[in-house]
Backbone atoms as SQL, in Angstrom:
CREATE TABLE atoms (id INTEGER PRIMARY KEY, chain TEXT, resi INTEGER, resn TEXT, atom TEXT, x REAL, y REAL, z REAL);
INSERT INTO atoms VALUES
  (1, 'A', 1, 'MET', 'N', -24.853, 86.389, 20.019),
  (2, 'A', 1, 'MET', 'CA', -25.360, 85.632, 21.154),
  (3, 'A', 1, 'MET', 'C', -25.866, 86.599, 22.219),
  (4, 'A', 2, 'GLN', 'N', -27.035, 86.325, 22.712),
  (5, 'A', 2, 'GLN', 'CA', -27.602, 87.148, 23.769),
  (6, 'A', 2, 'GLN', 'C', -27.099, 86.671, 25.127),
  (7, 'A', 3, 'HIS', 'N', -26.965, 87.610, 26.044),
  (8, 'A', 3, 'HIS', 'CA', -26.593, 87.303, 27.434),
  (9, 'A', 3, 'HIS', 'C', -25.268, 86.531, 27.507),
  (10, 'A', 4, 'LEU', 'N', -24.295, 86.962, 26.747),
  (11, 'A', 4, 'LEU', 'CA', -23.027, 86.251, 26.648),
  (12, 'A', 4, 'LEU', 'C', -22.330, 86.110, 28.003),
  (13, 'A', 5, 'GLY', 'N', -22.317, 87.159, 28.806),
  (14, 'A', 5, 'GLY', 'CA', -21.670, 87.089, 30.118),
  (15, 'A', 5, 'GLY', 'C', -22.316, 86.053, 31.014),
  (16, 'A', 6, 'PHE', 'N', -23.629, 86.019, 31.025),
  (17, 'A', 6, 'PHE', 'CA', -24.351, 85.032, 31.833),
  (18, 'A', 6, 'PHE', 'C', -24.055, 83.614, 31.351),
  (19, 'A', 7, 'LYS', 'N', -24.064, 83.417, 30.032),
  (20, 'A', 7, 'LYS', 'CA', -23.815, 82.083, 29.480),
  (21, 'A', 7, 'LYS', 'C', -22.403, 81.601, 29.806),
  (22, 'A', 8, 'TRP', 'N', -21.421, 82.489, 29.720),
  (23, 'A', 8, 'TRP', 'CA', -20.048, 82.090, 30.063),
  (24, 'A', 8, 'TRP', 'C', -19.924, 81.774, 31.553),
  (25, 'A', 9, 'THR', 'N', -20.630, 82.526, 32.376),
  (26, 'A', 9, 'THR', 'CA', -20.603, 82.258, 33.818),
  (27, 'A', 9, 'THR', 'C', -21.165, 80.879, 34.117),
  (28, 'A', 10, 'VAL', 'N', -22.295, 80.554, 33.525),
  (29, 'A', 10, 'VAL', 'CA', -22.907, 79.234, 33.721),
  (30, 'A', 10, 'VAL', 'C', -21.969, 78.143, 33.218),
  (31, 'A', 11, 'PHE', 'N', -21.371, 78.358, 32.051),
  (32, 'A', 11, 'PHE', 'CA', -20.448, 77.381, 31.481),
  (33, 'A', 11, 'PHE', 'C', -19.271, 77.115, 32.415),
  (34, 'A', 12, 'VAL', 'N', -18.671, 78.179, 32.915),
  (35, 'A', 12, 'VAL', 'CA', -17.527, 78.033, 33.820),
  (36, 'A', 12, 'VAL', 'C', -17.947, 77.311, 35.107),
  (37, 'A', 13, 'LEU', 'N', -19.099, 77.674, 35.649),
  (38, 'A', 13, 'LEU', 'CA', -19.580, 77.008, 36.866),
  (39, 'A', 13, 'LEU', 'C', -19.829, 75.520, 36.628),
  (40, 'A', 14, 'LEU', 'N', -20.348, 75.174, 35.460),
  (41, 'A', 14, 'LEU', 'CA', -20.578, 73.760, 35.152),
  (42, 'A', 14, 'LEU', 'C', -19.272, 72.988, 34.990),
  (43, 'A', 15, 'LEU', 'N', -18.199, 73.688, 34.661),
  (44, 'A', 15, 'LEU', 'CA', -16.904, 73.020, 34.487),
  (45, 'A', 15, 'LEU', 'C', -16.130, 72.846, 35.787),
  (46, 'A', 16, 'VAL', 'N', -16.550, 73.528, 36.844),
  (47, 'A', 16, 'VAL', 'CA', -15.789, 73.488, 38.099),
  (48, 'A', 16, 'VAL', 'C', -15.646, 72.053, 38.625),
  (49, 'A', 17, 'LEU', 'N', -16.740, 71.346, 38.760),
  (50, 'A', 17, 'LEU', 'CA', -16.668, 69.990, 39.316),
  (51, 'A', 17, 'LEU', 'C', -15.872, 69.025, 38.437),
  (52, 'A', 18, 'PRO', 'N', -16.129, 68.967, 37.120),
  (53, 'A', 18, 'PRO', 'CA', -15.309, 68.073, 36.298),
  (54, 'A', 18, 'PRO', 'C', -13.818, 68.420, 36.333),
  (55, 'A', 19, 'LEU', 'N', -13.496, 69.709, 36.356),
  (56, 'A', 19, 'LEU', 'CA', -12.083, 70.089, 36.411),
  (57, 'A', 19, 'LEU', 'C', -11.445, 69.710, 37.743),
  (58, 'A', 20, 'LEU', 'N', -12.149, 69.981, 38.840),
  (59, 'A', 20, 'LEU', 'CA', -11.615, 69.603, 40.152),
  (60, 'A', 20, 'LEU', 'C', -11.437, 68.098, 40.257),
  (61, 'A', 21, 'GLY', 'N', -12.457, 67.361, 39.820),
  (62, 'A', 21, 'GLY', 'CA', -12.363, 65.903, 39.862),
  (63, 'A', 21, 'GLY', 'C', -11.276, 65.374, 38.958),
  (64, 'A', 22, 'GLY', 'N', -11.181, 65.922, 37.757),
  (65, 'A', 22, 'GLY', 'CA', -10.143, 65.491, 36.834),
  (66, 'A', 22, 'GLY', 'C', -8.750, 65.808, 37.328),
  (67, 'A', 23, 'LEU', 'N', -8.580, 66.982, 37.932),
  (68, 'A', 23, 'LEU', 'CA', -7.268, 67.338, 38.492),
  (69, 'A', 23, 'LEU', 'C', -6.909, 66.446, 39.663),
  (70, 'A', 24, 'LYS', 'N', -7.891, 66.158, 40.507),
  (71, 'A', 24, 'LYS', 'CA', -7.657, 65.256, 41.644),
  (72, 'A', 24, 'LYS', 'C', -7.204, 63.881, 41.147),
  (73, 'A', 25, 'LEU', 'N', -7.878, 63.380, 40.124),
  (74, 'A', 25, 'LEU', 'CA', -7.505, 62.076, 39.570),
  (75, 'A', 25, 'LEU', 'C', -6.165, 62.126, 38.855),
  (76, 'A', 26, 'SER', 'N', -5.869, 63.217, 38.167),
  (77, 'A', 26, 'SER', 'CA', -4.590, 63.299, 37.456),
  (78, 'A', 26, 'SER', 'C', -3.422, 63.382, 38.423),
  (79, 'A', 27, 'MET', 'N', -3.650, 63.965, 39.595),
  (80, 'A', 27, 'MET', 'CA', -2.580, 63.986, 40.602),
  (81, 'A', 27, 'MET', 'C', -2.306, 62.585, 41.124),
  (82, 'A', 28, 'ALA', 'N', -3.292, 61.704, 41.000),
  (83, 'A', 28, 'ALA', 'CA', -3.104, 60.313, 41.406),
  (84, 'A', 28, 'ALA', 'C', -2.644, 59.456, 40.225),
  (85, 'A', 29, 'GLY', 'N', -2.362, 60.103, 39.084),
  (86, 'A', 29, 'GLY', 'CA', -1.858, 59.376, 37.924),
  (87, 'A', 29, 'GLY', 'C', -2.915, 58.919, 36.944),
  (88, 'A', 30, 'HIS', 'N', -4.152, 59.332, 37.126),
  (89, 'A', 30, 'HIS', 'CA', -5.244, 58.947, 36.231),
  (90, 'A', 30, 'HIS', 'C', -5.611, 60.149, 35.352),
  (91, 'A', 31, 'TYR', 'N', -5.097, 60.150, 34.139),
  (92, 'A', 31, 'TYR', 'CA', -5.272, 61.296, 33.242),
  (93, 'A', 31, 'TYR', 'C', -6.459, 61.137, 32.286),
  (94, 'A', 32, 'LEU', 'N', -7.040, 59.961, 32.236),
  (95, 'A', 32, 'LEU', 'CA', -8.085, 59.681, 31.263),
  (96, 'A', 32, 'LEU', 'C', -9.302, 60.612, 31.366),
  (97, 'A', 33, 'PRO', 'N', -9.829, 60.899, 32.554),
  (98, 'A', 33, 'PRO', 'CA', -11.015, 61.769, 32.602),
  (99, 'A', 33, 'PRO', 'C', -10.785, 63.156, 31.996),
  (100, 'A', 34, 'LEU', 'N', -9.688, 63.807, 32.343),
  (101, 'A', 34, 'LEU', 'CA', -9.414, 65.125, 31.765),
  (102, 'A', 34, 'LEU', 'C', -9.197, 65.035, 30.261),
  (103, 'A', 35, 'ALA', 'N', -8.459, 64.034, 29.836),
  (104, 'A', 35, 'ALA', 'CA', -8.211, 63.857, 28.407),
  (105, 'A', 35, 'ALA', 'C', -9.513, 63.563, 27.668),
  (106, 'A', 36, 'ALA', 'N', -10.368, 62.748, 28.268),
  (107, 'A', 36, 'ALA', 'CA', -11.644, 62.396, 27.626),
  (108, 'A', 36, 'ALA', 'C', -12.540, 63.618, 27.475),
  (109, 'A', 37, 'TYR', 'N', -12.625, 64.432, 28.512),
  (110, 'A', 37, 'TYR', 'CA', -13.441, 65.645, 28.420),
  (111, 'A', 37, 'TYR', 'C', -12.927, 66.554, 27.307),
  (112, 'A', 38, 'GLY', 'N', -11.624, 66.731, 27.236),
  (113, 'A', 38, 'GLY', 'CA', -11.051, 67.599, 26.210),
  (114, 'A', 38, 'GLY', 'C', -11.241, 67.041, 24.812),
  (115, 'A', 39, 'LEU', 'N', -10.856, 65.795, 24.611),
  (116, 'A', 39, 'LEU', 'CA', -10.940, 65.183, 23.282),
  (117, 'A', 39, 'LEU', 'C', -12.394, 65.058, 22.827),
  (118, 'A', 40, 'LEU', 'N', -13.254, 64.571, 23.688),
  (119, 'A', 40, 'LEU', 'CA', -14.654, 64.399, 23.301),
  (120, 'A', 40, 'LEU', 'C', -15.374, 65.730, 23.112),
  (121, 'A', 41, 'SER', 'N', -14.948, 66.747, 23.809),
  (122, 'A', 41, 'SER', 'CA', -15.536, 68.071, 23.577),
  (123, 'A', 41, 'SER', 'C', -15.198, 68.580, 22.181),
  (124, 'A', 42, 'VAL', 'N', -13.963, 68.357, 21.757),
  (125, 'A', 42, 'VAL', 'CA', -13.558, 68.762, 20.403),
  (126, 'A', 42, 'VAL', 'C', -14.323, 67.944, 19.359),
  (127, 'A', 43, 'VAL', 'N', -14.413, 66.633, 19.569),
  (128, 'A', 43, 'VAL', 'CA', -15.142, 65.765, 18.639),
  (129, 'A', 43, 'VAL', 'C', -16.619, 66.161, 18.577),
  (130, 'A', 44, 'THR', 'N', -17.229, 66.400, 19.729),
  (131, 'A', 44, 'THR', 'CA', -18.646, 66.756, 19.775),
  (132, 'A', 44, 'THR', 'C', -18.886, 68.109, 19.108),
  (133, 'A', 45, 'PHE', 'N', -18.009, 69.058, 19.344),
  (134, 'A', 45, 'PHE', 'CA', -18.105, 70.352, 18.667),
  (135, 'A', 45, 'PHE', 'C', -18.092, 70.134, 17.153),
  (136, 'A', 46, 'GLY', 'N', -17.195, 69.287, 16.690),
  (137, 'A', 46, 'GLY', 'CA', -17.113, 68.977, 15.265),
  (138, 'A', 46, 'GLY', 'C', -18.374, 68.305, 14.734),
  (139, 'A', 47, 'LEU', 'N', -18.959, 67.424, 15.523),
  (140, 'A', 47, 'LEU', 'CA', -20.209, 66.776, 15.115),
  (141, 'A', 47, 'LEU', 'C', -21.337, 67.790, 14.976),
  (142, 'A', 48, 'TYR', 'N', -21.419, 68.718, 15.901),
  (143, 'A', 48, 'TYR', 'CA', -22.430, 69.776, 15.822),
  (144, 'A', 48, 'TYR', 'C', -22.197, 70.647, 14.588),
  (145, 'A', 49, 'TRP', 'N', -20.954, 71.009, 14.344),
  (146, 'A', 49, 'TRP', 'CA', -20.621, 71.828, 13.185),
  (147, 'A', 49, 'TRP', 'C', -21.044, 71.121, 11.904),
  (148, 'A', 50, 'HIS', 'N', -20.705, 69.840, 11.813),
  (149, 'A', 50, 'HIS', 'CA', -21.062, 69.057, 10.631),
  (150, 'A', 50, 'HIS', 'C', -22.581, 68.965, 10.488),
  (151, 'A', 51, 'ASP', 'N', -23.282, 68.712, 11.587),
  (152, 'A', 51, 'ASP', 'CA', -24.737, 68.595, 11.536),
  (153, 'A', 51, 'ASP', 'C', -25.382, 69.911, 11.126),
  (154, 'A', 52, 'LYS', 'N', -24.878, 71.011, 11.631),
  (155, 'A', 52, 'LYS', 'CA', -25.427, 72.321, 11.262),
  (156, 'A', 52, 'LYS', 'C', -25.220, 72.581, 9.773),
  (157, 'A', 53, 'ARG', 'N', -24.045, 72.274, 9.267),
  (158, 'A', 53, 'ARG', 'CA', -23.774, 72.460, 7.838),
  (159, 'A', 53, 'ARG', 'C', -24.687, 71.602, 6.986),
  (160, 'A', 54, 'ARG', 'N', -24.883, 70.348, 7.417),
  (161, 'A', 54, 'ARG', 'CA', -25.755, 69.440, 6.675),
  (162, 'A', 54, 'ARG', 'C', -27.208, 69.901, 6.745),
  (163, 'A', 55, 'ALA', 'N', -27.611, 70.463, 7.868),
  (164, 'A', 55, 'ALA', 'CA', -28.976, 70.967, 8.009),
  (165, 'A', 55, 'ALA', 'C', -29.202, 72.135, 7.053),
  (166, 'A', 56, 'MET', 'N', -28.213, 73.001, 6.943),
  (167, 'A', 56, 'MET', 'CA', -28.338, 74.154, 6.045),
  (168, 'A', 56, 'MET', 'C', -28.333, 73.717, 4.578),
  (169, 'A', 57, 'ALA', 'N', -27.604, 72.645, 4.261),
  (170, 'A', 57, 'ALA', 'CA', -27.515, 72.154, 2.884),
  (171, 'A', 57, 'ALA', 'C', -28.585, 71.108, 2.586),
  (172, 'A', 58, 'GLN', 'N', -29.417, 70.815, 3.567),
  (173, 'A', 58, 'GLN', 'CA', -30.474, 69.820, 3.427),
  (174, 'A', 58, 'GLN', 'C', -29.905, 68.436, 3.099),
  (175, 'A', 59, 'GLY', 'N', -28.754, 68.116, 3.730),
  (176, 'A', 59, 'GLY', 'CA', -28.126, 66.821, 3.514),
  (177, 'A', 59, 'GLY', 'C', -28.451, 65.852, 4.631),
  (178, 'A', 60, 'GLN', 'N', -27.770, 64.716, 4.604),
  (179, 'A', 60, 'GLN', 'CA', -27.987, 63.704, 5.635),
  (180, 'A', 60, 'GLN', 'C', -27.424, 64.199, 6.959),
  (181, 'A', 61, 'ARG', 'N', -28.255, 64.186, 7.986),
  (182, 'A', 61, 'ARG', 'CA', -27.918, 64.755, 9.289),
  (183, 'A', 61, 'ARG', 'C', -27.212, 63.747, 10.177),
  (184, 'A', 62, 'THR', 'N', -26.527, 64.269, 11.176),
  (185, 'A', 62, 'THR', 'CA', -25.924, 63.444, 12.219),
  (186, 'A', 62, 'THR', 'C', -27.048, 62.980, 13.139),
  (187, 'A', 63, 'PRO', 'N', -27.155, 61.675, 13.391),
  (188, 'A', 63, 'PRO', 'CA', -28.232, 61.196, 14.275),
  (189, 'A', 63, 'PRO', 'C', -28.127, 61.811, 15.674),
  (190, 'A', 64, 'GLU', 'N', -29.269, 62.177, 16.235),
  (191, 'A', 64, 'GLU', 'CA', -29.278, 62.763, 17.578),
  (192, 'A', 64, 'GLU', 'C', -28.709, 61.803, 18.604),
  (193, 'A', 65, 'ASN', 'N', -28.908, 60.507, 18.411),
  (194, 'A', 65, 'ASN', 'CA', -28.351, 59.530, 19.351),
  (195, 'A', 65, 'ASN', 'C', -26.822, 59.603, 19.384),
  (196, 'A', 66, 'LEU', 'N', -26.203, 59.861, 18.242),
  (197, 'A', 66, 'LEU', 'CA', -24.746, 59.996, 18.194),
  (198, 'A', 66, 'LEU', 'C', -24.303, 61.266, 18.913),
  (199, 'A', 67, 'LEU', 'N', -25.031, 62.352, 18.706),
  (200, 'A', 67, 'LEU', 'CA', -24.707, 63.588, 19.410),
  (201, 'A', 67, 'LEU', 'C', -24.821, 63.385, 20.918),
  (202, 'A', 68, 'HIS', 'N', -25.923, 62.757, 21.347),
  (203, 'A', 68, 'HIS', 'CA', -26.110, 62.529, 22.787),
  (204, 'A', 68, 'HIS', 'C', -25.070, 61.552, 23.349),
  (205, 'A', 69, 'ALA', 'N', -24.705, 60.548, 22.579),
  (206, 'A', 69, 'ALA', 'CA', -23.685, 59.597, 23.059),
  (207, 'A', 69, 'ALA', 'C', -22.355, 60.308, 23.276),
  (208, 'A', 70, 'SER', 'N', -21.991, 61.183, 22.350),
  (209, 'A', 70, 'SER', 'CA', -20.720, 61.898, 22.511),
  (210, 'A', 70, 'SER', 'C', -20.783, 62.857, 23.698),
  (211, 'A', 71, 'GLU', 'N', -21.948, 63.439, 23.954),
  (212, 'A', 71, 'GLU', 'CA', -22.124, 64.297, 25.136),
  (213, 'A', 71, 'GLU', 'C', -21.988, 63.470, 26.409),
  (214, 'A', 72, 'LEU', 'N', -22.631, 62.308, 26.423),
  (215, 'A', 72, 'LEU', 'CA', -22.611, 61.450, 27.606),
  (216, 'A', 72, 'LEU', 'C', -21.209, 60.946, 27.923),
  (217, 'A', 73, 'LEU', 'N', -20.425, 60.686, 26.900),
  (218, 'A', 73, 'LEU', 'CA', -19.061, 60.191, 27.104),
  (219, 'A', 73, 'LEU', 'C', -18.098, 61.275, 27.581),
  (220, 'A', 74, 'GLY', 'N', -18.569, 62.518, 27.652),
  (221, 'A', 74, 'GLY', 'CA', -17.726, 63.596, 28.167),
  (222, 'A', 74, 'GLY', 'C', -17.659, 64.815, 27.274),
  (223, 'A', 75, 'GLY', 'N', -18.339, 64.797, 26.151),
  (224, 'A', 75, 'GLY', 'CA', -18.261, 65.908, 25.227),
  (225, 'A', 75, 'GLY', 'C', -19.299, 66.991, 25.423),
  (226, 'A', 76, 'TRP', 'N', -19.995, 66.961, 26.551),
  (227, 'A', 76, 'TRP', 'CA', -21.039, 67.970, 26.764),
  (228, 'A', 76, 'TRP', 'C', -20.507, 69.408, 26.787),
  (229, 'A', 77, 'PRO', 'N', -19.279, 69.669, 27.285),
  (230, 'A', 77, 'PRO', 'CA', -18.810, 71.062, 27.210),
  (231, 'A', 77, 'PRO', 'C', -18.687, 71.551, 25.758),
  (232, 'A', 78, 'GLY', 'N', -18.155, 70.714, 24.892),
  (233, 'A', 78, 'GLY', 'CA', -18.058, 71.083, 23.483),
  (234, 'A', 78, 'GLY', 'C', -19.422, 71.256, 22.844),
  (235, 'A', 79, 'ALA', 'N', -20.379, 70.427, 23.268),
  (236, 'A', 79, 'ALA', 'CA', -21.748, 70.539, 22.752),
  (237, 'A', 79, 'ALA', 'C', -22.376, 71.864, 23.176),
  (238, 'A', 80, 'LEU', 'N', -22.157, 72.243, 24.415),
  (239, 'A', 80, 'LEU', 'CA', -22.742, 73.482, 24.916),
  (240, 'A', 80, 'LEU', 'C', -22.179, 74.693, 24.168),
  (241, 'A', 81, 'ILE', 'N', -20.884, 74.684, 23.926),
  (242, 'A', 81, 'ILE', 'CA', -20.272, 75.773, 23.162),
  (243, 'A', 81, 'ILE', 'C', -20.802, 75.763, 21.725),
  (244, 'A', 82, 'ALA', 'N', -20.885, 74.587, 21.123),
  (245, 'A', 82, 'ALA', 'CA', -21.352, 74.483, 19.741),
  (246, 'A', 82, 'ALA', 'C', -22.806, 74.932, 19.611),
  (247, 'A', 83, 'GLN', 'N', -23.641, 74.571, 20.572),
  (248, 'A', 83, 'GLN', 'CA', -25.042, 74.988, 20.525),
  (249, 'A', 83, 'GLN', 'C', -25.145, 76.504, 20.451),
  (250, 'A', 84, 'GLN', 'N', -24.336, 77.179, 21.227),
  (251, 'A', 84, 'GLN', 'CA', -24.382, 78.639, 21.250),
  (252, 'A', 84, 'GLN', 'C', -23.689, 79.237, 20.028),
  (253, 'A', 85, 'ALA', 'N', -22.554, 78.678, 19.648),
  (254, 'A', 85, 'ALA', 'CA', -21.800, 79.233, 18.525),
  (255, 'A', 85, 'ALA', 'C', -22.547, 79.088, 17.205),
  (256, 'A', 86, 'PHE', 'N', -23.201, 77.950, 17.012),
  (257, 'A', 86, 'PHE', 'CA', -23.885, 77.688, 15.749),
  (258, 'A', 86, 'PHE', 'C', -25.395, 77.912, 15.823),
  (259, 'A', 87, 'ARG', 'N', -25.877, 78.255, 17.029),
  (260, 'A', 87, 'ARG', 'CA', -27.321, 78.376, 17.253),
  (261, 'A', 87, 'ARG', 'C', -28.022, 77.127, 16.728),
  (262, 'A', 88, 'HIS', 'N', -27.545, 75.995, 17.232),
  (263, 'A', 88, 'HIS', 'CA', -27.993, 74.693, 16.735),
  (264, 'A', 88, 'HIS', 'C', -28.504, 73.848, 17.884),
  (265, 'A', 89, 'LYS', 'N', -29.672, 73.268, 17.707),
  (266, 'A', 89, 'LYS', 'CA', -30.316, 72.380, 18.682),
  (267, 'A', 89, 'LYS', 'C', -30.725, 73.124, 19.952),
  (268, 'A', 90, 'THR', 'N', -30.859, 74.426, 19.882),
  (269, 'A', 90, 'THR', 'CA', -31.189, 75.189, 21.089),
  (270, 'A', 90, 'THR', 'C', -32.685, 75.348, 21.301),
  (271, 'A', 91, 'ARG', 'N', -33.475, 75.161, 20.281),
  (272, 'A', 91, 'ARG', 'CA', -34.923, 75.370, 20.407),
  (273, 'A', 91, 'ARG', 'C', -35.716, 74.079, 20.488),
  (274, 'A', 92, 'LYS', 'N', -35.088, 72.970, 20.216),
  (275, 'A', 92, 'LYS', 'CA', -35.793, 71.690, 20.246),
  (276, 'A', 92, 'LYS', 'C', -35.844, 71.200, 21.695),
  (277, 'A', 93, 'VAL', 'N', -37.008, 71.318, 22.295),
  (278, 'A', 93, 'VAL', 'CA', -37.171, 71.049, 23.735),
  (279, 'A', 93, 'VAL', 'C', -36.794, 69.619, 24.080),
  (280, 'A', 94, 'SER', 'N', -37.230, 68.652, 23.284),
  (281, 'A', 94, 'SER', 'CA', -36.921, 67.248, 23.599),
  (282, 'A', 94, 'SER', 'C', -35.412, 67.006, 23.577),
  (283, 'A', 95, 'TYR', 'N', -34.721, 67.650, 22.655),
  (284, 'A', 95, 'TYR', 'CA', -33.271, 67.506, 22.585),
  (285, 'A', 95, 'TYR', 'C', -32.609, 68.150, 23.796),
  (286, 'A', 96, 'GLN', 'N', -33.035, 69.360, 24.122),
  (287, 'A', 96, 'GLN', 'CA', -32.463, 70.080, 25.255),
  (288, 'A', 96, 'GLN', 'C', -32.705, 69.344, 26.571),
  (289, 'A', 97, 'LEU', 'N', -33.857, 68.704, 26.713),
  (290, 'A', 97, 'LEU', 'CA', -34.144, 67.943, 27.928),
  (291, 'A', 97, 'LEU', 'C', -33.130, 66.827, 28.127),
  (292, 'A', 98, 'VAL', 'N', -32.857, 66.070, 27.073),
  (293, 'A', 98, 'VAL', 'CA', -31.867, 64.989, 27.167),
  (294, 'A', 98, 'VAL', 'C', -30.476, 65.570, 27.400),
  (295, 'A', 99, 'PHE', 'N', -30.147, 66.641, 26.692),
  (296, 'A', 99, 'PHE', 'CA', -28.829, 67.254, 26.862),
  (297, 'A', 99, 'PHE', 'C', -28.606, 67.666, 28.316),
  (298, 'A', 100, 'TRP', 'N', -29.561, 68.382, 28.906),
  (299, 'A', 100, 'TRP', 'CA', -29.382, 68.860, 30.277),
  (300, 'A', 100, 'TRP', 'C', -29.430, 67.721, 31.287),
  (301, 'A', 101, 'LEU', 'N', -30.117, 66.633, 30.992),
  (302, 'A', 101, 'LEU', 'CA', -30.054, 65.444, 31.855),
  (303, 'A', 101, 'LEU', 'C', -28.646, 64.854, 31.835),
  (304, 'A', 102, 'ILE', 'N', -28.022, 64.858, 30.666),
  (305, 'A', 102, 'ILE', 'CA', -26.641, 64.369, 30.552),
  (306, 'A', 102, 'ILE', 'C', -25.702, 65.249, 31.372),
  (307, 'A', 103, 'VAL', 'N', -25.862, 66.557, 31.272),
  (308, 'A', 103, 'VAL', 'CA', -25.028, 67.472, 32.066),
  (309, 'A', 103, 'VAL', 'C', -25.265, 67.211, 33.553),
  (310, 'A', 104, 'LEU', 'N', -26.507, 67.010, 33.948),
  (311, 'A', 104, 'LEU', 'CA', -26.846, 66.737, 35.345),
  (312, 'A', 104, 'LEU', 'C', -26.214, 65.433, 35.826),
  (313, 'A', 105, 'VAL', 'N', -26.204, 64.416, 34.987),
  (314, 'A', 105, 'VAL', 'CA', -25.562, 63.137, 35.345),
  (315, 'A', 105, 'VAL', 'C', -24.075, 63.356, 35.608),
  (316, 'A', 106, 'HIS', 'N', -23.433, 64.124, 34.754),
  (317, 'A', 106, 'HIS', 'CA', -22.007, 64.409, 34.957),
  (318, 'A', 106, 'HIS', 'C', -21.772, 65.178, 36.254),
  (319, 'A', 107, 'GLN', 'N', -22.615, 66.164, 36.522),
  (320, 'A', 107, 'GLN', 'CA', -22.463, 66.944, 37.754),
  (321, 'A', 107, 'GLN', 'C', -22.680, 66.049, 38.980),
  (322, 'A', 108, 'ALA', 'N', -23.700, 65.201, 38.935),
  (323, 'A', 108, 'ALA', 'CA', -23.985, 64.297, 40.060),
  (324, 'A', 108, 'ALA', 'C', -22.817, 63.341, 40.281),
  (325, 'A', 109, 'PHE', 'N', -22.242, 62.839, 39.190),
  (326, 'A', 109, 'PHE', 'CA', -21.096, 61.942, 39.313),
  (327, 'A', 109, 'PHE', 'C', -19.945, 62.630, 40.046),
  (328, 'A', 110, 'TRP', 'N', -19.624, 63.863, 39.631),
  (329, 'A', 110, 'TRP', 'CA', -18.496, 64.556, 40.251),
  (330, 'A', 110, 'TRP', 'C', -18.800, 65.000, 41.675),
  (331, 'A', 111, 'VAL', 'N', -20.034, 65.338, 41.969),
  (332, 'A', 111, 'VAL', 'CA', -20.400, 65.636, 43.367),
  (333, 'A', 111, 'VAL', 'C', -20.159, 64.403, 44.210),
  (334, 'A', 112, 'ASP', 'N', -20.580, 63.243, 43.714),
  (335, 'A', 112, 'ASP', 'CA', -20.371, 62.001, 44.454),
  (336, 'A', 112, 'ASP', 'C', -18.884, 61.718, 44.636),
  (337, 'A', 113, 'GLN', 'N', -18.101, 61.896, 43.589),
  (338, 'A', 113, 'GLN', 'CA', -16.671, 61.591, 43.673),
  (339, 'A', 113, 'GLN', 'C', -15.905, 62.561, 44.568),
  (340, 'A', 114, 'ILE', 'N', -16.207, 63.851, 44.454),
  (341, 'A', 114, 'ILE', 'CA', -15.430, 64.870, 45.160),
  (342, 'A', 114, 'ILE', 'C', -15.963, 65.122, 46.568),
  (343, 'A', 115, 'VAL', 'N', -17.247, 65.350, 46.683),
  (344, 'A', 115, 'VAL', 'CA', -17.833, 65.755, 47.960),
  (345, 'A', 115, 'VAL', 'C', -18.173, 64.557, 48.837),
  (346, 'A', 116, 'LEU', 'N', -18.713, 63.511, 48.212),
  (347, 'A', 116, 'LEU', 'CA', -19.197, 62.364, 48.984),
  (348, 'A', 116, 'LEU', 'C', -18.234, 61.179, 48.962),
  (349, 'A', 117, 'ALA', 'N', -17.068, 61.360, 48.411),
  (350, 'A', 117, 'ALA', 'CA', -16.021, 60.340, 48.367),
  (351, 'A', 117, 'ALA', 'C', -16.510, 59.047, 47.707),
  (352, 'A', 118, 'GLY', 'N', -17.368, 59.160, 46.738),
  (353, 'A', 118, 'GLY', 'CA', -17.813, 57.992, 45.978),
  (354, 'A', 118, 'GLY', 'C', -18.780, 57.085, 46.718),
  (355, 'A', 119, 'ARG', 'N', -19.477, 57.589, 47.722),
  (356, 'A', 119, 'ARG', 'CA', -20.383, 56.753, 48.507),
  (357, 'A', 119, 'ARG', 'C', -21.523, 56.153, 47.690),
  (358, 'A', 120, 'PHE', 'N', -21.984, 56.867, 46.668),
  (359, 'A', 120, 'PHE', 'CA', -23.142, 56.389, 45.931),
  (360, 'A', 120, 'PHE', 'C', -22.776, 55.729, 44.597),
  (361, 'A', 121, 'LEU', 'N', -21.761, 56.198, 43.955),
  (362, 'A', 121, 'LEU', 'CA', -21.421, 55.704, 42.630),
  (363, 'A', 121, 'LEU', 'C', -20.105, 54.950, 42.600),
  (364, 'A', 122, 'GLY', 'N', -19.561, 54.620, 43.721),
  (365, 'A', 122, 'GLY', 'CA', -18.311, 53.880, 43.784),
  (366, 'A', 122, 'GLY', 'C', -17.131, 54.780, 44.062),
  (367, 'A', 123, 'ARG', 'N', -16.150, 54.245, 44.734),
  (368, 'A', 123, 'ARG', 'CA', -14.973, 55.013, 45.113),
  (369, 'A', 123, 'ARG', 'C', -14.026, 55.170, 43.929),
  (370, 'A', 124, 'GLY', 'N', -13.849, 56.418, 43.529),
  (371, 'A', 124, 'GLY', 'CA', -12.907, 56.724, 42.444),
  (372, 'A', 124, 'GLY', 'C', -13.306, 56.070, 41.131),
  (373, 'A', 125, 'ILE', 'N', -12.594, 56.436, 40.118),
  (374, 'A', 125, 'ILE', 'CA', -12.873, 55.863, 38.804),
  (375, 'A', 125, 'ILE', 'C', -11.891, 54.743, 38.565);
């Protein structure tokens, strides 16, 4: 992987808001967001791994809509790691555009929840 230090820095920075928001909610007894990010990241990583293997074997692929749905539900951190680890889906511009929009939606949600106290997207989850 090229520019590994830079990529890890970006990854960690992207996780700051979800982690802060998830910790804030877990202190109030709401553990689902942190659990969802963790579980869905593992599932999404597995979906990418399976899709990469199927692509190499010329088998039936995992639908992109399923990959994006798992990212949207909270698995985008696992997807980002899988993209780099397997060098998968990194060059397809249309795919990357949707992926980064999903990451942006998650960041906007947590900015609203943490910084703006839910003024735009509703108070708390």
